[in-house]
C-alpha positions in Angstrom: 35.0 -54.4 -69.8 34.2 -52.5 -66.6 30.8 -54.2 -66.4 32.3 -57.6 -66.6 34.8 -56.8 -63.8 31.9 -55.8 -61.5 30.1 -59.1 -62.2 33.2 -61.0 -61.3 33.7 -59.2 -58.0 30.0 -59.7 -57.1 30.3 -63.4 -57.8 33.4 -63.7 -55.6 31.7 -62.0 -52.7 28.7 -64.3 -53.0 30.9 -67.3 -53.0 32.7 -66.2 -49.8 29.4 -65.5 -47.9 28.0 -68.9 -48.9 31.2 -70.6 -47.8 31.1 -68.9 -44.4 27.5 -70.0 -43.7 28.3 -73.5 -44.7 31.3 -73.7 -42.3 29.2 -72.3 -39.4 26.5 -74.8 -39.9 29.0 -77.6 -40.0 30.7 -76.5 -36.8 27.4 -76.4 -35.0 26.5 -79.9 -36.2 29.8 -81.1 -35.0 29.4 -79.6 -31.6 25.9 -81.1 -31.2 27.3 -84.5 -32.2 30.1 -84.2 -29.7 27.6 -83.3 -26.9 25.3 -86.2 -27.9 28.3 -88.5 -27.9 29.0 -87.6 -24.4 31.4 -85.8 -23.3 32.8 -82.3 -23.6 30.2 -80.5 -21.3 30.4 -81.9 -17.7 27.6 -81.3 -15.1 28.4 -80.5 -11.4 27.3 -83.3 -9.1 26.9 -82.8 -5.3 27.9 -85.8 -3.2 25.9 -86.4 0.0 27.2 -88.4 2.9 25.0 -90.5 5.2 24.8 -87.6 7.7 23.5 -85.3 5.0 20.2 -87.1 4.4 17.3 -88.1 6.6 14.3 -90.3 5.9 10.6 -89.3 6.4 9.2 -91.9 8.7 6.7 -92.3 11.5 7.9 -91.2 14.9 6.2 -91.0 18.3 6.5 -87.3 19.2 6.3 -86.2 22.8 4.0 -83.2 22.9 5.5 -80.8 25.4 4.5 -77.5 27.0 7.1 -75.0 28.0 6.9 -73.7 31.6 8.9 -71.5 33.9 8.6 -70.6 37.5 10.3 -70.4 40.9 11.2 -72.9 43.5 9.2 -72.8 46.8 9.4 -74.9 49.9 6.3 -77.0 50.4 6.3 -76.1 54.1 7.2 -72.6 55.2 6.0 -70.4 58.1 6.3 -66.8 59.3 6.7 -66.3 63.0 4.8 -63.2 63.9 4.3 -61.3 67.2 0.8 -62.1 68.6 1.0 -59.3 71.2 2.7 -55.9 71.2 5.7 -55.2 73.2 9.5 -55.1 73.4 11.2 -58.0 71.6 13.8 -59.8 73.7 15.9 -63.0 73.4 16.0 -63.2 69.5 19.3 -65.0 68.7 18.7 -67.0 65.5 19.8 -65.6 62.2 19.5 -66.5 58.5 20.7 -70.1 57.9 20.3 -71.3 61.4 18.4 -74.6 61.9 15.4 -74.6 64.2 13.0 -77.3 65.3 9.2 -77.4 65.7 8.3 -75.8 69.1 11.7 -74.2 69.7 11.6 -70.9 71.5 12.7 -68.2 69.0 12.2 -65.0 71.0 10.1 -63.4 73.7 8.0 -60.3 74.2 8.7 -58.5 77.5 6.1 -60.3 79.7 5.9 -57.8 82.7 2.8 -56.0 81.4 1.0 -59.2 80.6 1.8 -60.8 84.0 0.2 -57.7 85.7 -2.8 -58.1 83.5 -3.2 -61.7 84.6 -3.0 -60.7 88.3 -5.5 -58.0 87.7 -8.0 -60.3 85.9 -7.5 -62.9 88.7 -8.3 -60.3 91.4 -11.5 -59.3 89.5 -12.5 -62.9 89.2 -12.0 -63.4 93.0 -14.2 -60.3 93.7 -16.9 -61.6 91.4 -16.8 -65.0 93.1 -17.3 -63.4 96.5 -20.3 -61.3 95.2 -21.8 -64.5 93.8 -21.4 -66.3 97.1 -23.2 -63.4 98.9 -26.0 -63.5 96.3 -26.3 -67.2 96.8 -26.7 -66.9 100.6 -29.3 -64.2 100.2 -31.3 -66.3 97.8 -31.2 -69.3 100.2 -32.4 -67.2 103.1 -35.2 -65.6 101.1 -36.3 -69.0 99.9 -36.6 -70.2 103.5 -38.5 -67.1 104.5 -40.9 -67.5 101.6 -41.6 -71.1 102.6 -42.4 -69.8 106.1 -44.6 -67.1 104.7 -42.6 -64.1 106.1 -41.8 -62.4 102.7 -43.5 -62.3 99.4 -42.5 -64.4 96.4 -41.5 -61.1 94.5 -38.6 -60.6 96.9 -37.5 -64.2 96.2 -37.6 -63.5 92.5 -35.5 -60.4 93.0 -32.8 -62.3 94.9 -32.9 -65.0 92.1 -32.1 -62.3 89.5 -29.3 -60.9 91.7 -27.8 -64.3 92.0 -27.9 -65.0 88.3 -26.2 -61.6 87.6 -23.5 -62.3 90.1 -22.8 -65.7 88.6 -22.6 -64.3 85.1 -20.2 -61.6 86.3 -18.0 -64.3 87.9 -18.0 -66.3 84.7 -17.0 -63.2 82.7 -14.2 -62.5 85.1 -12.9 -66.1 84.7 -13.0 -65.7 80.9 -11.0 -62.5 81.3 -8.4 -64.4 83.3 -8.1 -67.0 80.5 -7.6 -64.2 77.9 -4.9 -62.6 80.0 -3.1 -65.9 80.4 -3.4 -66.5 76.7 -1.8 -63.1 76.0 1.0 -64.0 78.5 1.6 -67.3 76.7 1.7 -65.4 73.4 4.7 -63.5 74.6 6.8 -66.6 73.9 7.5 -67.0 70.1 8.0 -70.6 68.9 8.9 -72.1 65.5 5.9 -73.9 64.1 7.9 -76.2 61.9 11.4 -77.7 61.6 13.6 -76.0 59.0 16.0 -73.2 58.5 15.7 -69.5 59.1 15.4 -67.7 55.7 14.7 -64.2 56.9 15.2 -62.2 60.1 12.8 -59.2 60.0 13.2 -57.8 63.5 15.9 -57.1 66.1 16.1 -57.7 69.8 15.1 -54.6 71.8 12.8 -53.4 69.1 9.2 -52.7 70.0 6.9 -54.7 67.7 3.2 -54.6 67.1 0.6 -57.3 66.7 1.3 -59.4 63.5 4.7 -58.0 63.0 6.9 -60.5 61.1 9.9 -61.6 63.2 11.4 -64.5 61.2 10.6 -66.8 58.3 11.3 -70.5 58.5 11.5 -72.8 55.4 11.7 -76.6 55.2 14.0 -77.5 52.3 13.4 -81.2 52.6 10.4 -80.8 50.2 10.6 -78.3 47.3 8.1 -77.7 44.5 8.0 -75.4 41.5 5.3 -72.8 41.2 5.0 -72.4 37.4 2.7 -70.2 35.3 1.1 -71.4 32.1 -1.4 -69.7 29.7 -5.0 -70.3 30.3 -5.4 -72.1 26.9 -2.4 -74.4 27.6 -3.6 -75.2 31.1 -6.4 -77.4 29.7 -3.9 -80.0 28.6 -2.1 -80.1 32.0 -3.1 -83.0 34.3 -2.0 -84.2 37.7 0.7 -86.9 37.4 2.2 -85.7 34.1 6.0 -85.8 34.0 8.2 -82.8 33.4 11.9 -82.1 32.9 13.3 -78.9 34.4 16.6 -77.0 34.5 17.3 -75.1 37.7 19.2 -71.8 37.0 22.4 -71.4 39.0 22.2 -74.9 40.5 25.2 -77.3 40.5 23.1 -80.3 41.5 23.8 -83.3 39.2 21.5 -86.3 38.8 23.5 -89.2 40.3 22.0 -91.6 37.7 22.1 -89.7 34.4 24.8 -87.2 35.3 22.7 -84.4 33.9 21.9 -81.1 35.5 18.2 -81.4 34.6 15.8 -82.8 37.2 12.6 -84.7 36.8 9.3 -83.5 38.3 5.7 -84.3 38.3 2.5 -82.2 38.3 0.9 -82.5 41.8 -1.6 -79.7 41.7 -3.3 -77.3 39.2 -4.8 -74.1 40.5 -8.6 -74.1 39.6 -8.6 -70.3 39.2 -6.7 -68.0 36.8 -4.7 -65.0 38.2 -6.6 -61.8 37.9 -3.9 -59.7 36.3 -2.2 -62.0 33.8 -5.0 -64.5 33.3 -2.4 -67.3 33.7 -2.9 -70.5 35.7 -0.5 -71.7 38.4 0.8 -75.2 38.1 2.7 -76.9 41.0 5.4 -79.5 40.2 7.1 -81.7 42.8 10.8 -82.3 42.2 12.1 -85.8 42.2 15.0 -84.7 44.3 15.5 -81.6 46.4 19.1 -81.9 47.5 21.2 -78.8 46.6 18.2 -76.6 45.7 17.2 -73.3 47.4 13.9 -71.5 47.6 13.5 -68.7 45.1 15.7 -70.2 42.3 14.4 -69.8 38.7 13.3 -73.0 36.9 12.3 -73.6 33.3 11.6 -76.7 31.3 8.8 -78.7 29.6 5.8 -80.8 30.7 5.1 -83.9 28.7 1.3 -83.4 28.0 0.9 -86.3 25.4 2.4 -88.4 22.7 1.4 -88.6 19.0 2.6 -90.9 16.2 3.0 -89.1 12.9 5.3 -88.6 9.9 8.1 -86.3 11.1 11.4 -84.8 10.2 14.1 -83.0 12.1 13.1 -79.4 12.5 16.3 -78.2 10.7 15.4 -80.2 7.6 12.3 -78.0 7.0 13.5 -74.8 5.2 11.8 -71.5 5.6 13.7 -69.3 3.2 10.7 -69.2 0.9 7.2 -67.9 1.5 6.0 -71.4 2.3 8.0 -74.1 4.2 9.6 -76.8 2.0 11.8 -79.8 2.1 14.7 -80.7 -0.3 14.0 -84.2 -1.5 16.4 -86.5 -3.4 14.4 -88.0 -6.3 16.2 -90.0 -9.0 19.5 -88.3 -8.3 18.3 -84.8 -8.3 17.1 -82.2 -5.8 13.3 -81.5 -5.8 11.8 -78.9 -3.6 8.5 -80.0 -2.1 6.2 -77.7 -0.1 5.0 -79.2 3.2 2.5 -78.5 5.9 4.0 -78.5 9.4 2.3 -79.5 12.6 3.2 -80.6 16.1 6.7 -80.2 17.4 8.1 -82.7 19.9 11.2 -84.6 21.0 12.2 -87.9 19.4 15.5 -89.6 19.0 17.2 -87.0 21.1 16.3 -84.0 18.9 13.5 -81.7 18.1 11.2 -83.1 15.4 8.3 -81.6 13.5 5.3 -83.3 12.0 5.0 -82.8 8.2 2.2 -83.5 5.7 2.6 -83.7 1.9 5.4 -86.2 1.8 5.5 -90.0 1.4 6.8 -92.2 4.1 10.4 -93.3 3.3 11.2 -90.3 1.2 14.9 -89.1 1.4 15.3 -85.5 2.4 18.4 -83.4 2.7 19.4 -82.5 6.3 19.4 -79.0 7.5 23.2 -79.0 7.8 23.7 -79.1 4.1 22.2 -75.8 3.3 20.1 -74.7 0.3 20.5 -76.5 -3.0 18.8 -75.4 -6.3 15.9 -77.3 -7.6 17.2 -79.9 -10.1 20.7 -80.0 -8.8 22.4 -83.4 -9.5 23.4 -85.3 -6.4 25.1 -88.6 -5.7 24.5 -90.5 -2.5 27.5 -92.1 -0.7 27.3 -95.9 -0.6 25.7 -96.0 2.9 23.2 -93.3 2.1 22.3 -94.9 -1.2 21.7 -98.2 0.6 19.4 -96.5 3.1 17.5 -94.8 0.3 17.0 -98.1 -1.6 15.8 -99.9 1.5 13.3 -97.2 2.4 9.7 -98.5 2.6 
């Protein structure tokens, strides 16, 4: 009896286990059928607007070279003392306008006037001695012709005359030098412009080559920029540049922008000894409102290249290699690319890319990173642009 009861209990347990397995298998089949029929598990779809996608297409990129430097007047001059003495009559100050030939200051001329008189007296004395030597030579020549003195005496008088004439000529040269020193006591401006520095004061005793004032002509201003030796090979005279002048409020009357156009006028043939950089000189299209010494920076247009390009922001660098997020058959696909030249096109910074087909639709940099395989849906305008892509 007990054995029969055990068999009955074992049979009931077996029936319950088999029934549970059959029910689990049936529920799984029902779930798979529901998924196949469409519709209980929904996938997230990202919608992209027309501003969220860009097309890979050929663009003409302006190859630019970044430069920086300072503004300098094309014409500037430093008025220096040519003779030593006390400085008098210096009245101009920084910002004053001066004209070419205008008297700026004087060196006390009393000493140099005395030197002129001294040199003139010495010249007069030498002339008198030369006249005496000339008369002596004429008399000796007549006596030689008459046979009263020997020819040796005549030759001696000839030598004395030549010496006296040389002394007279040297004295006249000394007079010219003294007069030149007297003229140098008057300091004049060599160019028309404005006083940028006053380096001495009236009543001060100055030496030779002491700087008194500096004059600059702001009607023509250029930028003295430095570029690396390797980059200077691409710079040519006549190339155009766009510059921004720091601290300047000058506005282009045509474009209304604060940037100013310029052109390369000279390239220094020698590199600087310390930095090994090369100086490039750019002439500004307009100089109104600018001052010498202001800092300028910008780019020189050194060439143009047509290539497949994308906006720089569309190329992502959050992986070891740069890649682009493409839209292919409604899903995101990450594609590695090789980047090249950077330049300006369509008013933004573009970068050349290799490894993509022309006309491919890429996600713009404003969208952010999307996982590879993410489902996307293009807005009507964006979808039309993708379909019409070559």
